[in-house]
C-alpha positions as a LaTeX table, in Angstrom:
\begin{tabular}{lrrr}
\hline
Residue & $x$ (\AA) & $y$ (\AA) & $z$ (\AA) \\
\hline
Met1 & 27.94 & 100.83 & 132.81 \\
Ser2 & 27.29 & 99.41 & 135.65 \\
Lys3 & 29.93 & 97.24 & 138.21 \\
Tyr4 & 29.00 & 95.27 & 140.88 \\
Leu5 & 30.59 & 92.90 & 143.73 \\
Gly6 & 28.48 & 90.09 & 144.55 \\
Thr7 & 28.56 & 87.51 & 147.76 \\
Ile8 & 28.17 & 84.57 & 148.16 \\
Asn9 & 27.86 & 82.52 & 151.36 \\
Val10 & 28.75 & 78.30 & 151.19 \\
Thr11 & 27.44 & 75.90 & 153.19 \\
Pro12 & 29.66 & 73.36 & 155.07 \\
Glu13 & 27.64 & 71.17 & 152.55 \\
Gly14 & 28.38 & 73.31 & 149.62 \\
Phe15 & 31.66 & 73.51 & 150.56 \\
Lys16 & 31.85 & 69.45 & 150.10 \\
Gly17 & 30.30 & 69.61 & 146.81 \\
Ile18 & 32.87 & 72.02 & 146.01 \\
Val19 & 35.83 & 69.98 & 146.97 \\
Gly20 & 34.17 & 66.79 & 145.73 \\
Asn21 & 33.74 & 68.13 & 142.54 \\
Pro22 & 36.14 & 70.19 & 141.53 \\
Gln23 & 36.03 & 72.61 & 138.33 \\
Asn24 & 35.75 & 75.98 & 137.03 \\
Arg25 & 33.08 & 77.68 & 139.18 \\
Gln26 & 33.38 & 81.00 & 137.17 \\
Glu27 & 32.92 & 78.98 & 134.38 \\
Val28 & 30.01 & 76.96 & 135.05 \\
Asn29 & 28.05 & 80.06 & 136.68 \\
Thr30 & 28.76 & 82.02 & 133.85 \\
Pro31 & 25.33 & 81.50 & 131.40 \\
Leu32 & 23.90 & 82.27 & 134.87 \\
Phe33 & 25.00 & 85.31 & 134.96 \\
Asn34 & 24.76 & 86.18 & 131.23 \\
Ser35 & 20.70 & 85.26 & 131.30 \\
Leu36 & 20.60 & 88.08 & 134.19 \\
Gly37 & 22.23 & 90.44 & 131.83 \\
Phe38 & 25.75 & 90.46 & 133.54 \\
Glu39 & 29.00 & 89.38 & 132.70 \\
Ile40 & 31.56 & 87.85 & 134.83 \\
Glu41 & 34.93 & 90.09 & 135.12 \\
His42 & 36.38 & 88.42 & 138.01 \\
Tyr43 & 35.07 & 85.33 & 140.78 \\
Trp44 & 37.39 & 84.58 & 143.67 \\
Phe45 & 36.93 & 82.54 & 146.61 \\
Gly46 & 37.23 & 83.61 & 150.22 \\
Val47 & 37.54 & 82.40 & 153.84 \\
Gly48 & 35.88 & 84.12 & 156.47 \\
Glu49 & 31.62 & 85.39 & 156.42 \\
Asn50 & 31.81 & 85.72 & 152.65 \\
Asn51 & 32.63 & 82.44 & 150.99 \\
Ile52 & 32.42 & 83.75 & 147.08 \\
Tyr53 & 33.38 & 86.59 & 145.09 \\
Ser54 & 32.18 & 88.15 & 141.91 \\
Phe55 & 32.61 & 91.25 & 140.23 \\
Arg56 & 30.68 & 91.68 & 137.12 \\
Arg57 & 29.15 & 94.40 & 134.98 \\
Asn58 & 25.79 & 95.24 & 133.73 \\
Arg59 & 25.80 & 94.48 & 129.65 \\
\hline
\end{tabular}
């Protein structure tokens, strides 16, 4: 099974939405990744050039 590390860059407006509407982002994004044939194994927030990291594998 293939595994992939994805990165997502979030704008300042995006961070305002994340802070203003706290929720489990992995849970919210799971249906999207599943529809693309992936299963999320890990989901992290970071500080720096890339802001969100997801480690997923092809189902």
